[in-house]
N, C-alpha and C positions, 0 to 999 in steps of 0.2 A: 467386119465384126468388130475386130477388135478397136480401132477405132471409133467405135462407139459407146464401148462398154467402157472405155478410159473418158471418153466425156463424161459419162454416166457417173463414175466414183469420181470426177473431180467436182459435179454438181452437188453430189450428197457431201463430199467432204465441205464442200461451201460453206461459211458461215455469213455471207453477206446477206442472204435473206432473213435467216433468223435475227440480226441485227437491225434490219429493216424494220422488221415484226415489232421490236424491241421497242424503236424509236417512235413509230405508229402509237402502241400502247401508252408510252409516256408521255405523248403529245393526246391520245384521248384524257389521261387521269389530269393533266394540267386544265386542259378546257373543261371538265367536269367539276374542277374545284375552282376555277375562275367563274362560272355561270353561276357554284352558288352563293362565291363570295358576294357577286354582282348584285344577287337576286337581295340577298339581307342588306348589302348598305344602298339598294337602291330602296328599299321601302324606309329605311330612316331619315336617307335623303329626301322623299317626297315629306316627310312627317317635318323636317326640320324646314322645308321651304314653304310648307304650308304654314307654319306657326309665324314666319317671316311675314309672310302674305296678311295674315290675320292681325299682326303688330302694326302692320302700314297700313292697313285699311284702318283699323282704330287708332291711329296717330293721325290719319288723314280727315276722319271725320271729328275730332275734337280741336281742329284746328280753323279758327273764326275767318272769315273771309277778310276782314278787315285788317290782320293781321299783316305787320311789316315783313317784307320778305328777309331771310334770314342774312345777319353780316356775313360778308365774303361770299356770298352763295350767288354767283350769275352776275357780279358785278364787276367792272372793267378793274383791273390790276394798275398800278400807277405809272408803271411801265407805258401800257396801252393807253394811257388817259395820255401823256406826255406824247407820244405818237400819233396823236389824233385818230387813233380806230376807232372808237369808244363813240 
């Protein structure tokens, strides 16, 4: 009986369980804050990429099919031409 009583007293006086609960509550609070922040940023990112997509569609629609390719884009560099890669 004495052994059980001393073990029970040690269990009640121990603070390791309370510390674990505190860490769990902190983790829950951080995750709720992260979810809220990501949801607000997610909406603005969707709007941003939508605007970029629209701008690219408009730019692609105004380009004429006969226009030459932009200089420096898709061509060979001087080093590639010298090496005979192109």
